[in-house]
N, C-alpha and C positions, 0 to 999 in steps of 0.2 A: 881580564878574567883570570882567576887563579886556577892553575892546573896542579893536580896531585901526582907526585912521583912516588911510585911504590917499587919495592924490590920484586924480582921475579918470583920468589918463593913466599912472599908475604901476601896473605889474603885479607888482612884486616880483622880476622876473627881470632879469638883466643885458641890456644892449642887444644883445649878440650872440645870446643865446638868443631874445630877442623877434624879432629879424630872421629868424632861421632858422625859427622856428615860424610866423611870418606867411607866409613864402614856401612852406614845405613843406605848409602847410594847404591851399594852392591845388592841390597835385598830387593826382591820383586815386590811391587806395590800390593799385589793381591794377597801376599802373605799376611798382611795386617788385617785384611778383610776376613780371611779364613780363620785367623786367630780370634777375631771378635765373634764370628759365628760359632766357633767352638766354645767360647766362654758362655754364650747364650745357651747352647745345647747342654753344656755341663751344668749350668744353673737350673735348667728345666729338669734334668735328671735328678739333681739334688733335691729340688722342690718336691718332685714326685715320690722321692724316698723319705720325705719327712724331715729333711735337714734344712729348714727354712733359713736360719741365720747364715749358714754356709752358702746356700743358694743365692741369697742377696749379695753376699760378699763376692762370689764368683761372677754374678751377673753384672756387677758394677765395673768389671774389667773391660767390658765391650766398648764403652765410649773412649776409654783410654787408648785401647788398641786402634780405634778408628782415628783418633786425633794424631797418634803417632804415624799412622799411614798417610794422613793428610800432610803432616810435616815432611815425611819422606818424599811425597810427590812434589811438594813445593820446592824442596831442595833440588830435586832432579830437574825440574822444569825451569825454575827461576831463582835458583840458589845464588849465594854470594859468589861461588866459584865461577859462574857464568858471567856475572857482572865484572868481576875482577879481571877475567881473561880479556874481556872487551876493552877494559881500561888499559891493560898492559899492551895490547896490540895497537892502540891508537898513537 
C-alpha cells in the first residue's frame, strides 16, 4: 500500500484556496444566513418602492450567500485542513 508523505506546511490546496479557507473559517456561520435574509428584505423593500429590476437583482443574492455559508460550514466541519492534519499525525 502506498503512503503519502507531505510537508508539515503543505495542505495540498492551492495558495488562493488556503487563504480563502483560513479567512472564512474565522467568520461565524450565521453571518451568511443574516446576509441572505437581509438581501431578501432589501429586495422586498425595492419591489414595494417600484424598483422591480433592482429588486430582482438584489433578491438573487440570497442563494449565493446561502451557498457561501454552506461552503464555510463544510470547511469548518470536514475541510481539507482537518483531513491533512490527520494524515500528518499518522
